C-alpha positions in Angstrom: 95.1 82.9 121.2 94.1 86.2 119.5 90.9 87.1 117.8 91.1 89.8 115.1 89.8 93.1 116.5 89.0 91.8 119.9 92.4 91.2 121.5 93.1 88.2 123.7 90.3 85.8 124.7 89.8 85.6 128.4 89.1 82.4 130.4 85.6 83.6 131.1 84.9 83.9 127.4 85.6 80.2 126.6 82.7 77.9 126.5 82.1 75.2 129.1 82.7 72.4 126.6 86.1 73.7 125.6 87.1 74.3 129.3 86.1 70.7 130.0 88.7 69.6 127.3 91.3 71.7 128.9 90.7 70.5 132.4 91.0 66.8 131.6 93.4 65.3 134.1 94.2 67.9 136.8 96.5 66.8 139.7 94.0 67.8 142.4 90.4 67.7 141.3 89.1 68.3 144.8 90.9 71.6 145.1 89.8 72.6 141.6 86.2 71.9 142.5 86.4 74.4 145.4 88.0 77.2 143.3 84.8 78.6 141.8 81.2 77.6 140.9 82.1 77.3 137.2 85.2 75.3 137.7 83.2 73.0 140.1 80.7 72.4 137.3 83.4 71.6 134.8 85.6 69.4 137.1 82.8 67.1 138.4 82.4 65.8 134.9 85.8 64.2 135.1 85.6 63.5 138.9 82.4 61.5 138.7 82.9 59.8 135.3 84.5 56.7 136.9 83.7 56.0 140.5 84.8 53.0 142.7 83.0 52.3 146.0 83.7 49.9 148.9 80.3 48.8 150.2 79.2 46.6 153.1 80.8 48.5 156.0 79.7 51.1 158.6 81.1 53.8 156.2 78.1 53.2 153.9 76.3 55.9 155.9 78.6 58.4 154.3 77.2 57.6 150.9 74.1 59.7 151.7 75.9 62.8 150.6 77.0 61.1 147.4 73.4 60.0 146.5 71.9 63.5 147.3 69.7 64.6 144.4 71.5 68.0 144.7 74.8 66.4 143.8 75.3 67.8 140.2 78.1 65.2 139.5 75.7 62.2 139.5 74.4 62.9 136.0 78.0 62.5 134.7 78.5 59.1 136.3 79.3 56.5 133.6 81.3 53.7 135.3 80.5 52.3 138.8 82.9 49.7 140.3 81.7 48.0 143.5 84.0 46.2 145.9 83.2 44.5 149.2 84.8 46.5 152.0 87.3 45.1 154.4 86.1 45.4 157.9 88.8 45.7 160.6 86.5 45.8 163.6 87.8 43.4 166.2 84.6 43.4 168.3 82.6 42.7 165.1 84.9 39.8 164.1 84.9 38.3 167.6 81.2 38.5 168.0 80.3 36.6 164.9 81.9 33.6 163.4 83.6 34.2 160.0 81.0 32.5 157.7 78.1 34.3 159.5 80.0 37.7 159.5 80.7 37.4 155.8 77.0 36.6 155.0 75.9 39.6 157.0 78.4 41.8 155.3 77.3 40.7 151.8 73.6 41.3 152.8 74.6 44.8 154.0 76.4 45.4 150.8 73.4 44.4 148.7 71.2 46.8 150.6 73.6 49.6 150.0 73.9 48.8 146.3 70.0 48.8 146.0 70.0 52.3 147.5 72.6 53.5 145.0 70.6 52.1 142.1 67.4 53.6 143.4 68.7 57.1 143.8 71.1 57.4 140.8 69.8 59.2 137.7 68.2 56.9 135.1 69.8 56.0 131.8 73.3 57.5 132.6 75.4 54.5 133.6 77.4 52.6 131.0 79.1 50.1 133.2 78.4 48.6 136.7 80.7 45.9 137.9 80.6 43.7 141.0 84.2 42.7 141.6 84.1 40.2 144.5 83.3 36.6 143.6 80.5 36.7 146.2 77.0 36.0 145.0 75.2 39.2 143.7 71.6 40.0 144.4 69.3 39.1 141.5 66.8 41.9 142.5 69.6 44.4 142.3 70.6 43.2 138.8 67.0 43.5 137.7 66.7 47.0 139.1 69.9 47.9 137.2 68.5 46.6 133.9 65.2 48.5 134.4 66.7 51.9 135.3 69.8 52.0 133.1 69.1 51.5 129.4 72.4 52.8 128.0 74.6 50.0 129.3 77.7 49.4 127.2 79.1 46.7 129.6 77.3 43.5 130.5 78.5 41.1 133.2 77.3 37.6 133.8 78.1 36.5 137.4 76.8 34.2 140.1 73.4 35.4 141.3 71.3 34.3 144.3 68.5 33.1 142.0 67.9 32.4 138.3 67.4 35.5 136.3 67.3 33.9 132.8 63.5 33.5 132.6 63.0 37.3 133.0 65.7 38.0 130.5 64.3 35.6 128.0 60.9 37.3 128.3 62.5 40.2 126.5 61.9 42.7 129.3 65.4 44.1 129.3 66.3 43.9 125.6 66.5 47.7 125.3 69.1 47.8 128.1 71.4 45.4 126.2 71.3 46.6 122.6 74.1 49.1 123.0 76.5 46.8 124.8 80.0 46.8 123.4 81.8 44.7 126.1 80.5 41.5 127.6 82.3 39.8 130.6 81.3 36.3 131.4 82.3 34.6 134.7 80.7 31.1 134.6 80.9 28.9 137.7 77.7 26.8 137.4 75.1 25.5 134.9 72.8 28.4 135.8 75.5 31.0 135.2 76.3 29.4 131.8 72.7 29.9 130.8 72.9 33.5 132.0 76.1 34.0 129.9 74.2 32.9 126.8 71.2 35.0 127.5 73.4 38.2 127.6 75.8 37.4 124.8 73.0 36.7 122.2 71.4 40.0 123.1 74.5 42.0 122.5 74.8 42.2 118.7 77.4 45.0 118.8 79.8 43.2 121.1 83.5 44.1 120.4 85.2 43.0 123.6 84.6 39.6 125.2 85.9 38.3 128.5 85.5 34.7 129.7 86.9 33.7 133.0 85.8 30.4 134.6 85.6 29.5 138.2 84.1 26.0 138.4 84.8 24.2 141.7 84.5 20.6 140.4 80.7 20.2 140.4 80.7 19.6 136.7 83.2 17.0 135.4 85.9 18.3 133.1 85.0 15.7 130.5 81.5 17.2 130.3 82.5 20.8 130.6 85.3 21.1 128.1 85.5 20.5 124.4 86.7 17.1 123.2 87.6 15.3 120.0 84.0 14.2 119.7 82.4 17.6 119.9 82.0 20.9 121.9 81.7 20.7 125.6 79.0 22.0 127.9 80.5 25.5 128.2 80.9 26.1 124.4 77.5 24.5 123.7 75.8 26.7 126.2 77.4 30.1 126.0 77.5 30.1 122.2 74.3 28.1 121.6 72.8 30.8 119.5 75.7 30.4 117.0 75.2 26.6 116.4 76.1 24.9 114.1 79.5 26.5 114.5 80.7 25.4 111.1 78.0 27.6 109.4 77.7 30.5 111.8 78.7 34.1 111.2 81.7 34.5 113.6 81.9 37.3 116.1 84.2 40.1 114.8 85.8 41.1 118.1 88.4 43.7 118.8 89.4 42.4 122.2 89.3 38.8 123.6 90.3 37.7 127.1 90.3 34.0 128.0 91.1 32.9 131.6 91.2 29.3 132.7 89.4 28.1 129.5 90.4 24.7 128.0 91.5 25.4 124.5 92.8 22.0 123.4 90.1 21.6 120.7 89.6 25.4 120.0 90.1 24.7 116.3 86.6 23.2 116.2 84.9 25.8 118.5 86.5 29.1 119.3 88.2 29.4 115.9 84.8 28.8 114.3 82.6 31.3 116.1 85.3 34.0 116.6 87.2 35.6 113.7 90.7 36.4 115.0 91.6 38.5 112.1 89.9 41.6 113.6 91.4 41.1 117.1 93.6 44.0 118.3 94.0 42.9 122.0 94.4 39.3 122.9 94.8 37.8 126.4 95.2 34.1 127.0 95.8 33.4 130.7 96.3 30.0 132.3 94.4 28.2 129.5 95.3 24.5 129.1 95.8 23.5 125.5 96.5 27.1 124.5 99.3 25.9 122.2 96.7 24.2 120.0 94.8 27.5 119.7 98.0 29.5 118.8 98.8 26.9 116.1 95.4 27.3 114.6 95.6 31.1 114.8 98.9 31.0 112.9 97.0 29.9 109.8 96.5 32.6 107.2 92.7 32.5 107.6 92.9 33.3 111.3 96.1 35.3 111.8 95.2 38.7 113.3 95.8 41.6 110.9 96.4 44.4 113.4 97.2 42.8 116.8 98.5 45.5 119.1 98.4 43.9 122.6 99.2 40.3 123.4 99.3 38.8 126.9 100.1 35.1 127.2 100.4 33.3 130.6 101.0 29.5 130.2 102.0 26.4 132.2 103.9 24.4 129.6 104.3 20.7 129.2 107.5 18.6 129.2 107.9 19.0 125.4 107.5 22.8 125.6 104.7 22.7 123.0 103.4 26.0 124.3 106.7 27.8 123.7 107.1 26.4 120.2 103.5 27.5 119.3 104.1 30.9 120.9 107.3 31.5 118.9 105.7 30.4 115.7 102.7 32.8 116.3 104.9 35.8 117.2 107.1 35.2 114.1 104.0 35.3 111.8 102.0 38.1 113.3 103.3 41.7 113.1 102.7 45.1 114.7 102.5 44.2 118.4 103.0 47.2 120.7 102.5 45.7 124.1 103.8 42.2 124.7 103.5 40.3 128.0 104.7 36.7 128.4 104.6 34.7 131.6 105.7 31.1 131.2 106.2 28.2 133.6 108.0 24.9 133.1 110.1 26.0 130.2 113.6 25.0 129.3 114.6 28.2 127.6 113.5 31.8 127.1 111.6 32.8 124.0 113.9 33.4 121.1 115.1 36.9 120.3 113.9 36.6 116.7 110.2 36.4 117.7 110.6 39.5 119.8 112.6 41.5 117.3 110.0 40.7 114.7 108.0 43.6 116.3 111.0 45.9 116.7 109.3 48.8 114.7 106.2 48.9 116.9 107.1 47.4 120.3 106.7 49.9 123.1 106.4 47.7 126.3 107.9 44.3 126.8 107.5 42.0 129.8 108.9 38.5 129.6 109.3 36.1 132.6 109.9 32.4 132.5 110.8 29.6 134.9 112.0 26.0 134.4 109.7 25.0 137.3 106.6 26.4 138.9 105.9 29.6 140.8 108.7 30.5 143.2 111.6 28.9 141.2 114.5 31.0 139.8 113.6 32.8 136.6 115.3 32.1 133.3 117.4 34.8 131.7 118.6 35.7 128.2 122.3 35.6 127.7 123.9 39.0 127.4 124.3 38.9 123.6 120.6 38.0 123.1 119.4 40.7 125.5 121.6 43.3 123.9 120.3 42.3 120.4 116.7 42.8 121.5 117.4 46.2 123.0 119.2 47.3 119.9 116.5 46.1 117.6 113.5 47.5 119.5 114.3 51.2 119.2 110.7 52.2 120.1 110.8 50.4 123.4 109.7 52.5 126.4 109.3 50.0 129.2 110.8 46.5 129.8 110.4 43.9 132.5 112.7 40.9 132.5 114.8 38.9 135.0 118.4 40.1 135.4 121.3 37.9 136.3 121.8 37.2 140.0 124.1 39.5 141.9 125.0 40.5 145.5 123.5 43.4 147.4 126.5 43.9 149.6 129.4 42.9 147.2 130.3 44.2 143.8 127.9 43.3 141.0 128.5 40.2 139.0 129.9 40.7 135.4 126.6 39.4 133.8 124.6 41.9 135.9 126.8 44.8 134.9 126.5 43.7 131.2 122.7 43.8 131.4 122.9 47.3 132.9 
């Protein structure tokens, strides 16, 4: 790079912002931090942007250096993922019975999380996520909302007491207004109300995740949608959009549904969500998903620029899920990343619905069994597999079951044909 009349530009002459773009993903950030003071200042921007911590163990004492106000990397922290640490102390496990030990560990983790939230700089975090299914501290969640007002990710999880009254009071509205992604993990009536309180305060939401974890306290007949009307879950989470027939649907870019009953989605999800704007769609272990795919195949709901599609389904005896899937894949176009995981199917998906995306498909993963988990996988015949490979010229990665062969004897003919 030469500047007229000044010769070559030296590394020292480049601004810090440009250097930060150059040092984006180095192989060893720790070593780079120790090279010089300026490189340390540049590298910590990348090093601290996304941080994952295991909390609830004796190692929490080491976090004191991390939380030190002199740590210049803290102001660049944007994403904080929290996990419950695995304790391998035999004396600790023998001294306390398992339920008591787990309760003590979670309490310890909550204390550590509170210290983190107290000492981290205000209004810097965009996402804080509590990954275990254990109950999270309501006091810690309130502290997060009070100190971090630039959150782009909101998460509704099980808390140790009801937080909805404080949210409804409008105290934290400023913390929610910039949220782009909302993840909802309902497992009780209280959590359902919490989901609604967050979702209706996120007007700019683009990515929505719903993953249920109900343990049977609420009957399925009450919880799920039916032919007579929306169920408790739809009525509660999306209450602010009722009546669904007249609401302004959510224009999402990404939708992830896990363990959600979709048998009557045509009257609920397809009313308050417009699928035409969806670019990333994940439907995982959702009963009645075939009905939703059939509704999405209509011109009014068909995604215009779907790039990523992940479908995991336990099919019925008539293979309605496979039929609806093939119909949907044949109508939609432009998929780049396709993941299919099917159980209780008689056949593999047809080559035509895969080759439909031959010009754009970069990654393909297709696994299917005629029974449940653990049964032998179905495979395409050689001619079908060969046709898919020839059609999809942009394919960079593929994951499918190969024909059986021996590890100690010569390969079978079918296996060699796949190779």
